[in-house]
VMD Tcl script that draws the C-alpha trace (Angstrom):
set ca {
  {35.75 -21.27 18.30}
  {36.92 -18.40 16.14}
  {35.21 -15.03 16.23}
  {33.91 -15.11 12.65}
  {31.89 -18.29 13.36}
  {30.28 -16.59 16.36}
  {29.43 -13.51 14.24}
  {27.95 -15.81 11.56}
  {25.78 -17.66 14.08}
  {24.57 -14.44 15.73}
  {23.79 -12.89 12.32}
  {21.85 -16.01 11.29}
  {19.86 -16.06 14.54}
  {19.05 -12.34 14.16}
  {18.01 -12.89 10.54}
  {15.65 -15.68 11.65}
  {14.22 -13.43 14.37}
  {13.76 -10.71 11.72}
  {11.82 -13.07 9.47}
  {9.59 -14.20 12.35}
  {8.96 -10.80 13.96}
  {9.57 -8.29 11.14}
  {11.32 -5.90 13.51}
  {13.75 -3.70 11.60}
  {16.26 -3.43 14.45}
  {17.05 -7.16 14.32}
  {17.88 -6.84 10.63}
  {20.14 -3.88 11.43}
  {21.94 -5.87 14.10}
  {22.34 -8.78 11.68}
  {23.93 -6.38 9.20}
  {26.23 -5.15 11.98}
  {27.19 -8.75 12.75}
  {27.95 -9.34 9.08}
  {30.25 -6.29 9.13}
  {31.95 -7.62 12.28}
  {32.29 -11.01 10.59}
  {34.03 -9.36 7.63}
  {36.35 -7.51 10.00}
  {37.09 -10.75 11.84}
  {37.98 -12.48 8.57}
  {40.35 -9.60 7.79}
  {42.12 -10.13 11.13}
  {40.81 -7.07 12.98}
  {40.88 -6.95 16.77}
  {37.78 -7.73 18.82}
  {37.44 -4.03 19.76}
  {37.45 -3.10 16.06}
  {34.89 -5.81 15.30}
  {32.53 -4.58 18.03}
  {32.99 -0.95 16.93}
  {32.23 -1.94 13.35}
  {29.18 -3.88 14.55}
  {27.83 -0.78 16.30}
  {28.58 1.61 13.44}
  {27.15 -0.69 10.75}
  {24.00 -1.36 12.81}
  {23.38 2.36 13.38}
  {24.00 3.19 9.69}
  {21.71 0.34 8.62}
  {19.03 1.62 11.00}
  {19.34 5.19 9.66}
  {19.08 3.94 6.08}
  {16.54 1.13 6.42}
  {13.91 2.64 8.73}
  {12.88 5.45 6.32}
  {13.01 3.00 3.42}
  {10.73 0.48 5.20}
  {8.37 3.28 6.27}
  {8.08 4.43 2.66}
  {7.37 0.87 1.52}
  {4.82 0.39 4.31}
  {3.14 3.72 3.50}
  {2.90 2.82 -0.20}
  {1.48 -0.59 0.64}
  {-1.11 0.88 3.00}
  {-2.20 3.33 0.31}
  {-2.79 0.40 -2.02}
  {-4.82 -1.37 0.65}
  {-6.93 1.76 1.14}
  {-7.67 1.99 -2.59}
  {-11.33 1.48 -3.31}
  {-12.28 -1.55 -5.36}
  {-15.45 -3.04 -6.79}
  {-18.56 -0.93 -6.45}
  {-16.81 1.47 -4.06}
  {-14.42 2.41 -6.85}
  {-17.33 3.75 -8.92}
  {-18.37 6.38 -6.37}
  {-17.34 9.84 -7.54}
  {-16.64 8.74 -11.12}
  {-18.31 10.18 -14.17}
  {-20.70 8.18 -16.31}
  {-22.77 8.80 -19.45}
  {-26.53 8.24 -19.57}
  {-27.45 5.66 -22.26}
  {-31.16 5.35 -21.33}
  {-32.92 8.44 -19.98}
  {-33.53 8.53 -16.25}
  {-37.14 9.57 -15.69}
  {-38.28 11.09 -12.37}
  {-38.82 8.22 -9.92}
  {-37.80 5.60 -12.51}
  {-34.63 3.79 -13.53}
  {-32.49 4.46 -16.54}
  {-29.08 3.19 -17.58}
  {-25.59 4.67 -17.50}
  {-22.24 3.62 -18.95}
  {-19.47 3.72 -16.33}
  {-15.97 2.28 -16.74}
  {-17.09 0.40 -19.83}
  {-20.03 -1.30 -18.09}
  {-23.74 -0.64 -18.46}
  {-25.49 -0.07 -15.11}
  {-29.05 0.53 -13.96}
  {-29.27 3.97 -12.40}
  {-31.65 6.28 -10.58}
  {-31.37 10.02 -10.04}
  {-30.17 11.23 -6.65}
  {-33.08 13.66 -6.61}
  {-36.24 11.73 -7.47}
  {-37.59 14.78 -9.35}
  {-34.68 14.93 -11.84}
  {-35.02 14.00 -15.49}
  {-31.64 13.17 -16.99}
  {-31.66 12.80 -20.80}
  {-29.58 10.38 -22.90}
  {-26.01 11.56 -23.45}
  {-25.85 13.58 -20.24}
  {-22.80 13.30 -18.02}
  {-23.50 12.26 -14.47}
  {-21.45 11.64 -11.35}
  {-22.01 8.45 -9.39}
  {-23.19 9.40 -5.92}
  {-23.78 5.99 -4.32}
  {-25.20 2.56 -5.00}
  {-27.75 0.14 -3.59}
  {-27.07 -3.45 -4.57}
  {-26.32 -3.10 -8.29}
  {-28.28 0.10 -8.91}
  {-26.25 3.30 -9.08}
  {-27.52 6.61 -7.76}
  {-26.30 9.44 -9.98}
  {-26.48 13.20 -10.09}
  {-26.15 15.40 -13.19}
  {-22.88 17.22 -13.78}
  {-23.54 20.88 -14.49}
  {-21.10 21.92 -17.20}
}
mol new
graphics top color blue
foreach p $ca { graphics top sphere $p radius 0.5 }
foreach p [lrange $ca 0 end-1] q [lrange $ca 1 end] { graphics top cylinder $p $q radius 0.2 }
display resetview
C-alpha cells in the first residue's frame, strides 16, 4: 500500500473522531496528515512526510485553538443573553397610565403595553414619566422612576 493512501485513511479517521468528539487536536492532526499526503503525492521521503505532518499539525493547532476559543466565547455570550421577560429588566419604559400608590398603572416598554406597579408602594408616577424596569412578577412589571 502506498504512503498517500495510508495518510488519507488516517486523516479520514481523525476527521471522523473530530466530528464525534469535537477535540481540536484531532482536527490539527488530520490537517497534518493531509499535508503529509500532499508531500507523499509529490514524491517526498517518509522522513519529510512525517516532518511535514508534525509542522502542519503544530501550525494548525497554533492557528485554530485561538480561533475556536473566540468562536466559543462569542457563542457563550449569545447563550448568556437575556431573553423574554428577563430582557426587560434594566430597560427604560414610559408610563401610559399613571401608577398610583399601591395600585397598578401601565407602561410602554419595547413597543408593548404592560401592567406595572411602583417599586416603592408610596410612589406616584404620572403619565409620560420615564421609568426603569426593576423586576417582574408573572406579567406585572415593577418599575422605579428615573430621576432626570
